[in-house]
C-alpha positions as CSV (number, residue, x, y, z in Angstrom):
1,M,18.8,5.3,29.5
2,S,16.9,4.0,26.5
3,T,16.7,5.7,23.1
4,L,12.9,5.9,23.3
5,S,12.9,7.5,26.8
6,D,15.5,10.0,25.7
7,W,13.5,10.9,22.6
8,L,10.2,11.3,24.6
9,R,12.0,13.5,27.1
10,E,13.7,15.6,24.4
11,Y,10.5,16.5,22.7
12,R,8.5,16.9,26.0
13,I,6.0,14.3,24.8
14,T,2.7,14.3,26.8
15,E,0.9,11.4,25.0
16,V,2.0,8.4,22.9
17,E,-0.1,6.9,20.1
18,C,0.8,3.2,20.1
19,I,-0.3,1.9,16.7
20,T,-0.1,-1.1,14.4
21,P,-1.6,-1.6,10.9
22,D,-4.5,-4.0,10.4
23,F,-5.3,-5.7,7.1
24,T,-6.9,-2.6,5.7
25,G,-3.9,-0.4,6.7
26,I,-5.8,1.4,9.3
27,A,-3.9,2.4,12.5
28,R,-5.2,0.3,15.5
29,G,-3.9,0.8,19.0
30,K,-4.1,2.9,22.1
31,I,-3.3,6.5,23.1
32,V,-1.5,6.5,26.5
33,P,-0.1,9.2,28.7
34,R,3.6,9.6,28.6
35,E,4.1,8.2,32.1
36,K,2.0,5.1,31.2
37,F,4.0,4.2,28.1
38,S,6.3,1.2,28.6
39,E,8.8,0.2,25.9
40,D,9.7,-2.9,27.9
41,E,6.2,-4.3,28.6
42,G,4.5,-3.0,25.5
43,M,0.7,-3.0,25.4
44,R,-2.0,-5.5,24.9
45,L,-4.7,-5.7,22.2
46,P,-7.1,-8.4,21.2
47,Q,-5.8,-10.4,18.3
48,V,-9.1,-9.9,16.5
49,V,-8.4,-6.2,15.8
50,L,-6.0,-7.2,13.0
51,V,-8.7,-9.0,11.1
52,Q,-11.6,-6.6,11.1
53,T,-13.3,-6.0,7.8
54,V,-13.2,-2.5,6.4
55,T,-16.8,-2.0,7.8
56,G,-15.7,-3.1,11.3
57,E,-17.2,-6.6,11.2
58,Y,-15.3,-9.8,11.8
59,A,-14.8,-12.9,9.6
60,E,-15.7,-16.2,11.1
61,N,-13.4,-19.0,12.3
62,I,-10.1,-17.1,12.0
63,T,-9.4,-16.2,15.7
64,P,-9.3,-18.4,18.8
65,A,-12.6,-18.9,20.6
66,T,-11.3,-17.2,23.7
67,D,-10.4,-14.0,21.9
68,P,-7.0,-13.7,23.6
69,D,-4.7,-10.7,23.7
70,M,-1.5,-10.2,21.8
71,V,1.5,-8.2,23.1
72,L,2.5,-5.2,21.0
73,M,6.1,-4.1,21.4
74,P,7.3,-0.7,20.1
75,D,9.8,-0.4,17.3
76,P,12.2,2.4,18.4
77,A,13.1,3.2,14.8
78,S,9.5,4.1,14.0
79,I,9.0,6.8,16.6
80,R,7.8,10.1,15.2
81,L,6.0,13.3,16.2
82,V,2.3,13.7,15.4
83,P,2.8,17.2,13.8
84,W,-0.9,18.2,13.8
85,A,-1.5,17.6,17.5
86,K,-2.0,20.6,19.7
87,D,0.3,19.3,22.4
88,P,3.6,17.3,21.8
89,V,2.4,13.8,20.9
90,A,4.4,10.9,19.6
91,Q,3.4,7.9,17.5
92,V,5.2,4.6,17.6
93,I,4.5,1.6,15.3
94,H,4.4,-1.7,17.2
95,D,5.1,-5.3,16.3
96,C,2.7,-8.0,17.4
97,F,3.7,-11.1,19.5
98,Y,2.1,-13.9,21.4
99,H,2.8,-14.1,25.1
100,D,5.5,-16.7,24.5
101,G,7.4,-14.3,22.3
102,R,6.4,-15.8,18.9
103,P,5.4,-13.2,16.3
104,V,1.8,-13.0,15.3
105,E,2.0,-14.4,11.8
106,I,-1.1,-12.6,10.4
107,S,0.3,-9.1,11.3
108,P,0.9,-7.2,8.1
109,R,4.2,-5.9,9.4
110,Y,5.4,-9.4,10.2
111,V,4.3,-10.7,6.7
112,L,6.7,-8.2,5.1
113,R,9.4,-8.9,7.6
114,R,9.1,-12.6,6.8
115,V,9.7,-12.0,3.1
116,L,12.7,-9.7,3.8
117,Q,14.2,-12.5,5.9
118,L,14.1,-14.8,2.9
119,F,16.0,-12.4,0.8
120,E,18.5,-11.8,3.7
121,A,19.2,-15.5,3.8
122,R,20.4,-15.2,0.2
123,G,22.5,-12.2,1.0
124,L,20.1,-9.8,-0.8
125,V,18.4,-6.6,0.3
126,P,15.3,-5.3,-1.6
127,V,15.2,-1.5,-2.3
128,V,11.8,0.0,-3.1
129,A,10.3,3.3,-4.0
130,P,6.4,3.7,-3.9
131,E,4.5,6.2,-6.0
132,M,1.2,7.4,-4.4
133,E,-1.7,8.7,-6.5
134,F,-4.8,10.1,-4.7
135,Y,-7.7,12.5,-5.2
136,I,-8.6,15.7,-3.3
137,V,-12.3,16.0,-3.2
138,D,-15.0,18.2,-1.7
139,V,-16.4,17.3,1.7
140,N,-18.9,14.4,1.1
141,R,-21.3,13.7,3.9
142,D,-23.7,11.6,1.9
143,P,-22.3,8.4,0.4
144,D,-25.1,8.3,-2.2
145,V,-23.8,11.5,-3.7
146,P,-20.9,11.3,-6.2
147,L,-17.6,12.9,-5.3
148,Q,-16.8,16.3,-6.7
149,P,-13.5,18.3,-6.9
150,P,-13.0,20.9,-4.2
151,V,-12.9,24.7,-4.7
152,G,-9.4,26.0,-5.2
153,R,-7.8,29.4,-4.5
154,T,-9.5,30.9,-7.6
155,G,-12.9,30.1,-6.0
156,R,-13.8,27.5,-8.7
157,P,-13.5,23.7,-8.7
158,E,-11.2,22.1,-11.2
159,T,-12.5,20.9,-14.6
160,G,-11.0,19.0,-17.4
161,R,-7.7,17.1,-17.5
162,K,-4.7,18.9,-16.0
163,A,-1.9,16.3,-16.2
164,Y,1.4,17.8,-15.0
165,S,-0.1,21.2,-14.7
166,I,1.8,23.4,-12.2
167,D,-1.0,25.9,-11.9
168,A,-3.5,23.2,-11.1
169,V,-1.3,22.1,-8.2
170,N,-0.9,25.7,-7.1
171,E,-4.6,25.9,-6.6
172,Y,-4.1,24.0,-3.4
173,D,-0.8,25.5,-2.2
174,D,-1.9,25.9,1.4
175,L,-2.8,22.3,1.6
176,F,0.4,21.0,0.1
177,E,2.5,23.3,2.3
178,D,1.0,21.6,5.3
179,V,1.5,18.1,3.7
180,Y,5.2,18.9,3.2
181,D,5.6,20.4,6.7
182,Y,3.8,17.4,8.3
183,C,5.9,14.9,6.3
184,D,9.2,16.7,7.1
185,A,8.3,16.6,10.8
186,Q,7.8,12.8,10.6
187,H,10.9,12.2,8.4
188,L,8.7,10.9,5.6
189,Q,11.1,11.0,2.6
190,I,8.8,12.3,-0.1
191,D,10.2,13.4,-3.4
192,T,8.2,14.9,-6.2
193,L,4.7,16.2,-6.4
194,I,2.8,16.2,-9.7
195,H,-0.8,16.6,-10.9
196,E,-2.0,13.4,-12.4
197,V,-4.6,13.0,-15.2
198,G,-7.8,13.0,-13.1
199,A,-9.6,16.1,-11.8
200,C,-7.7,17.0,-8.6
201,Q,-5.7,13.7,-8.8
202,M,-2.2,14.1,-7.4
203,E,0.8,12.0,-7.1
204,I,3.6,12.1,-4.5
205,N,6.7,9.9,-4.9
206,F,8.9,8.6,-2.2
207,L,12.7,8.3,-2.2
208,H,14.0,4.7,-2.5
209,G,15.0,2.8,0.6
210,N,14.4,-0.1,2.9
211,A,11.1,-1.9,2.3
212,L,9.9,-2.0,5.9
213,D,10.7,1.6,6.4
214,L,9.0,2.6,3.2
215,A,5.9,0.6,4.2
216,D,5.9,2.5,7.5
217,Q,6.2,5.8,5.7
218,V,3.3,5.1,3.3
219,F,1.2,3.9,6.3
220,L,1.8,7.2,8.0
221,F,1.6,9.2,4.8
222,K,-2.0,8.3,4.3
223,R,-2.9,9.4,7.8
224,T,-1.0,12.6,7.1
225,V,-2.7,13.6,3.9
226,R,-6.1,12.8,5.2
227,E,-5.5,15.0,8.3
228,A,-4.1,17.9,6.2
229,A,-7.0,17.8,3.8
230,I,-9.6,17.8,6.7
231,R,-7.9,20.9,8.1
232,H,-8.5,22.6,4.8
233,N,-12.2,21.6,4.6
234,M,-11.5,18.9,2.0
235,Y,-11.1,15.1,1.9
236,A,-8.2,13.2,0.5
237,T,-9.2,9.7,-0.8
238,F,-7.1,6.7,-1.5
239,M,-9.9,4.8,-3.1
240,A,-8.7,3.0,-6.2
241,K,-11.6,4.3,-8.3
242,P,-13.4,7.2,-6.5
243,M,-15.1,8.8,-9.6
244,E,-16.7,6.9,-12.4
245,N,-15.4,9.2,-15.3
246,E,-11.9,9.7,-13.9
247,P,-8.8,7.5,-13.9
248,G,-8.1,5.3,-11.0
249,S,-5.3,5.8,-8.5
250,A,-2.4,3.4,-8.2
251,M,0.5,2.8,-5.8
252,H,3.3,1.9,-8.3
253,I,6.2,0.1,-6.6
254,H,9.8,0.3,-8.0
255,M,12.0,-2.6,-6.8
256,S,15.6,-3.4,-7.1
257,L,17.9,-5.9,-5.3
258,V,21.4,-5.2,-3.9
259,D,24.1,-7.4,-2.6
260,K,24.2,-7.2,1.2
261,Q,28.0,-7.2,1.3
262,T,28.9,-5.0,-1.7
263,G,25.9,-2.9,-2.2
264,A,25.9,-3.6,-5.9
265,N,22.7,-3.9,-7.8
266,V,22.3,-7.6,-8.6
267,L,19.8,-6.9,-11.4
268,S,22.8,-5.8,-13.5
269,N,25.8,-7.8,-14.6
270,D,29.3,-6.4,-14.3
271,D,29.2,-5.2,-17.9
272,G,25.9,-3.3,-17.2
273,S,23.6,-5.7,-19.0
274,P,20.5,-7.2,-17.3
275,S,21.4,-10.1,-15.0
276,P,19.8,-13.6,-14.8
277,L,18.3,-12.5,-11.4
278,F,16.7,-9.6,-13.3
279,H,15.0,-12.0,-15.7
280,H,14.0,-14.4,-12.9
281,C,12.4,-11.6,-10.9
282,I,10.2,-10.7,-13.9
283,G,9.5,-14.3,-14.6
284,G,8.3,-14.7,-11.0
285,M,6.1,-11.6,-11.2
286,Q,4.6,-12.8,-14.4
287,R,3.7,-16.2,-12.9
288,Y,2.5,-15.0,-9.5
289,F,1.1,-11.5,-9.8
290,P,-2.2,-12.8,-11.2
291,R,-2.4,-15.1,-8.1
292,L,-1.5,-12.2,-5.8
293,I,-4.0,-9.7,-7.2
294,A,-6.1,-9.8,-4.1
295,L,-3.3,-8.1,-2.2
296,F,-2.9,-5.5,-4.9
297,A,-6.6,-5.0,-5.5
298,P,-8.2,-5.7,-2.1
299,Y,-11.7,-4.3,-2.5
300,V,-14.6,-4.6,-4.9
301,N,-13.9,-1.0,-6.0
302,S,-10.3,-1.9,-6.9
303,Y,-11.4,-3.9,-9.9
304,R,-13.1,-0.8,-11.4
305,R,-9.6,0.6,-11.9
306,L,-8.2,-2.5,-13.7
307,V,-10.1,-1.9,-17.0
308,R,-8.7,-1.8,-20.5
309,H,-7.6,1.6,-21.9
310,T,-7.9,3.5,-18.5
311,A,-4.1,3.9,-17.9
312,A,-4.2,0.9,-15.6
313,P,-2.6,-2.5,-16.5
314,I,-4.8,-5.5,-17.4
315,N,-2.0,-8.2,-17.8
316,V,1.5,-9.1,-16.7
317,Q,3.4,-8.2,-20.0
318,W,6.7,-6.4,-19.4
319,G,8.6,-3.9,-21.4
320,F,11.3,-1.3,-21.2
321,D,9.7,2.1,-20.4
322,N,6.3,0.8,-21.5
323,R,3.6,2.1,-19.3
324,T,0.9,0.0,-20.9
325,C,2.5,-3.1,-19.3
326,G,1.8,-4.4,-15.8
327,I,5.6,-4.7,-15.3
328,R,7.7,-1.8,-16.5
329,V,11.4,-1.4,-16.6
330,P,12.3,2.3,-16.6
331,H,15.4,3.5,-18.5
332,S,18.2,3.8,-16.0
333,T,21.9,3.3,-15.4
334,P,23.0,-0.3,-14.6
335,Q,23.4,0.6,-10.9
336,A,19.9,2.0,-10.8
337,R,18.2,-0.8,-12.7
338,R,14.8,-1.5,-11.2
339,I,11.4,-3.2,-12.0
340,E,8.1,-1.3,-11.5
341,N,5.0,-3.1,-10.4
342,R,2.1,-1.1,-11.8
343,L,-0.7,-3.3,-10.6
344,P,-1.4,-2.2,-7.0
345,G,-4.2,0.3,-6.4
346,V,-3.5,3.0,-3.8
347,D,-6.2,1.4,-1.7
348,C,-3.8,-1.5,-0.8
349,N,-2.2,-2.2,2.5
350,P,1.4,-1.0,1.8
351,Y,3.0,-3.8,3.9
352,L,1.1,-6.5,2.0
353,A,1.5,-5.0,-1.5
354,L,5.3,-4.8,-0.9
355,A,5.3,-8.3,0.5
356,G,3.4,-9.6,-2.5
357,T,5.7,-7.8,-5.0
358,L,8.8,-9.2,-3.3
359,A,7.3,-12.6,-2.8
360,A,6.8,-13.0,-6.6
361,A,10.3,-11.8,-7.3
362,Y,11.7,-14.3,-4.7
363,L,9.8,-17.2,-6.1
364,G,11.1,-16.3,-9.5
365,I,14.6,-16.5,-8.2
366,V,14.1,-19.7,-6.3
367,E,12.3,-21.4,-9.2
368,Q,14.6,-19.8,-11.8
369,L,11.6,-18.6,-13.9
370,D,12.2,-16.9,-17.2
371,P,10.0,-14.1,-18.5
372,T,8.3,-13.8,-21.9
373,P,10.1,-11.5,-24.4
374,A,9.9,-7.8,-23.6
375,L,6.9,-6.1,-25.2
376,S,7.5,-3.1,-27.4
377,G,3.9,-2.5,-28.4
378,N,0.7,-1.6,-26.6
379,A,-0.3,-4.1,-23.9
380,Y,-3.9,-2.8,-23.5
381,G,-5.1,-4.8,-26.6
382,L,-3.8,-8.1,-25.2
383,P,-5.9,-10.5,-23.1
384,F,-6.9,-9.8,-19.6
385,A,-4.7,-11.8,-17.2
386,F,-6.4,-11.4,-13.8
387,P,-9.5,-12.5,-11.9
388,H,-12.3,-10.1,-12.9
389,G,-13.4,-9.4,-9.3
390,L,-12.6,-9.8,-5.7
391,D,-14.4,-13.1,-5.2
392,D,-12.4,-14.9,-7.8
393,A,-9.2,-13.2,-6.7
394,I,-9.7,-14.5,-3.1
395,D,-10.1,-18.1,-4.4
396,T,-7.0,-17.7,-6.6
397,L,-4.9,-16.5,-3.7
398,G,-6.1,-19.1,-1.3
399,R,-5.3,-22.0,-3.6
400,D,-1.6,-21.3,-4.2
401,P,0.8,-23.3,-1.9
402,A,3.9,-21.5,-3.1
403,I,2.5,-18.1,-2.1
404,A,1.4,-19.6,1.3
405,G,4.9,-20.9,1.8
406,V,6.4,-17.5,1.4
407,L,3.7,-15.2,3.0
408,G,2.5,-17.8,5.6
409,A,-0.4,-20.2,5.5
410,E,-2.0,-18.7,8.6
411,F,-1.9,-15.2,7.1
412,I,-3.3,-16.3,3.7
413,A,-6.2,-18.1,5.5
414,A,-7.0,-15.1,7.6
415,Y,-6.7,-12.6,4.8
416,C,-9.0,-14.6,2.5
417,A,-11.6,-15.0,5.2
418,V,-11.7,-11.2,5.9
419,K,-11.9,-10.4,2.2
420,Q,-14.6,-13.0,1.7
421,A,-16.6,-11.5,4.5
422,E,-16.2,-8.0,2.9
423,Y,-17.3,-9.4,-0.5
424,L,-20.4,-11.1,1.0
425,E,-21.4,-7.9,2.8
426,Y,-21.0,-5.9,-0.4
427,A,-23.1,-8.4,-2.4
428,R,-26.1,-7.7,-0.1
429,V,-26.1,-4.0,-1.1
430,I,-28.6,-2.8,-3.8
431,S,-26.9,-0.1,-5.9
432,P,-28.5,3.1,-7.4
433,W,-27.8,1.6,-10.9
434,E,-30.1,-1.4,-10.1
435,R,-32.9,0.8,-8.8
436,R,-32.5,3.2,-11.8
437,H,-32.5,0.6,-14.5
438,L,-34.3,-2.4,-13.1
439,L,-37.0,-1.1,-10.8
440,L,-39.6,-0.4,-13.5
441,H,-38.1,-2.0,-16.6
442,V,-37.7,-5.7,-15.9
């Protein structure tokens, strides 16, 4: 008897959500009755579902002309309950394959697996811990109306800056009780909850662990928080910059490397000092993060967050416990030594942001790149190191052969095509700012 069948029987499951993440991180798939779910045959979906734009359109010339199916096979380790469903419902994340058994190389889950396999070949295992910032906002039915904080238990919306305020979090206790209950039911290993700087901006951190498992958890966590908020007549948004006068939201990624055989943190020497691999990882991040920014900042809105003096990085300086840097090294014991990537917005696809972070570290190791000296001052005053918008970021990503060699040339081509289609669609939109200031004045 298979593990999946036993699990479905134990929890008296009536339906199964068969899902896989697309480029945006949206769950695509099918809902099937329990008796129709097959872990041996999987399910079939058109390949094109992976490469839809965020508006539901399709980029040109990136899928076969015949629009064939791919075979999706369930990952037994990913099965979880859907805790907000009325009846017992399971959700299972699937991997994508061609009919001949080859993996679909543009699948975000496979892209991350591919990078992890490169580390495994070197006897190394990445350990990661994401930090998720997001806003709770009032229900917004008109996209032309700016977002507003929701009403809390006192009957008033939040005003001012409430960073680390316990009382400000308690305003939404009922919501966060549901979030914690839903996460517990899905075995999502969340750690601390804090109030961030923005109005109703929150942060939830995850416990460190395996990169693929953490990507799965973040993928499901976004669904979970959105669902919980809707049930309390609010929205939860993972836009990078949802409000023009408030800070943006990030997904900071902490990364370390351990020896597969011994479990020792290879970023530290035996005497506790930083190892050569530690410096090579940072060197790789400094060289390749600007070229990977389209993975960390995947939408036009993402670049509104990456602005000087807004608590978001603008370059790839690194420093010890220096939050103004794009690459931060927190104070820790030698066994807990880690590197924090502060570039990704929370709007990123977690599989691709983790893959990009690890790819840069891997290339730093392979090419034995050395970092610049650690920065002890303020990095916000230093030059901007990234493309200033999505269009340039796409071109930068598409031109780099080293990145294509690690993440896959087919994936890079498809991703750039999708992002270019999104950018062109955005470029056709006339904004309220243009109507306000140009309509009668130019």
